[in-house]
C-alpha positions as CSV (number, residue, x, y, z in Angstrom):
1,M,-23.8,-4.9,109.4
2,N,-22.0,-5.3,106.2
3,D,-18.4,-4.4,107.1
4,G,-17.2,-8.1,107.1
5,T,-17.2,-8.5,110.9
6,V,-18.7,-11.5,112.6
7,V,-21.5,-10.7,115.0
8,L,-21.6,-13.0,118.1
9,P,-24.3,-11.4,120.3
10,W,-25.2,-14.4,122.4
11,L,-23.1,-15.1,125.5
12,V,-23.0,-18.2,127.7
13,I,-22.3,-17.2,131.3
14,R,-21.2,-19.4,134.1
15,Q,-21.7,-18.8,137.8
16,D,-19.8,-20.9,140.3
17,D,-20.9,-21.8,143.9
18,N,-19.1,-18.7,145.2
19,G,-21.2,-16.4,143.0
20,N,-18.3,-15.6,140.6
21,R,-19.5,-15.1,137.0
22,Y,-17.5,-15.9,133.9
23,R,-18.1,-15.5,130.2
24,V,-17.7,-19.0,128.7
25,G,-18.2,-18.0,125.0
26,R,-19.9,-15.9,122.4
27,Y,-22.2,-17.4,119.7
28,A,-24.0,-16.3,116.6
29,T,-27.4,-17.7,117.6
30,K,-29.4,-18.2,120.7
31,A,-29.9,-21.9,119.8
32,E,-26.2,-22.5,119.5
33,A,-25.5,-20.7,122.9
34,Q,-28.3,-22.6,124.6
35,K,-27.0,-25.9,123.3
36,I,-23.6,-25.2,124.8
37,A,-25.1,-24.0,128.1
38,D,-27.3,-27.1,128.4
39,R,-24.4,-29.4,127.7
40,L,-22.2,-27.7,130.3
41,D,-25.0,-27.6,132.8
42,D,-25.3,-31.4,132.6
43,R,-21.7,-31.9,133.8
44,G,-22.5,-31.5,137.5
45,P,-23.6,-29.5,140.5
46,K,-22.4,-26.2,141.9
47,R,-22.3,-24.5,138.5
48,L,-25.0,-22.5,136.8
49,Y,-25.0,-21.7,133.1
50,W,-27.3,-19.3,131.2
51,V,-27.6,-17.4,127.9
52,E,-27.6,-13.6,127.6
53,R,-27.8,-11.4,124.6
54,L,-25.5,-8.4,124.2
55,N,-27.2,-5.1,123.3
56,Q,-26.3,-3.2,120.2
57,N,-23.6,-1.2,122.1
58,G,-21.8,-4.4,123.1
59,G,-23.0,-4.4,126.7
60,R,-25.4,-6.7,128.5
């Protein structure tokens, strides 16, 4: 991609204790996203964080 847009294909997703899912943020690299997910996951129980990659069409 050479059109000057920033590509942020890695998502951090949060799931709460009621099963609701939220996008926490988008990141350029898997390592960056995983670092954020790990840091958030250490904050306490009843929350689950993980990393997902968007496909080329912008979906998961």
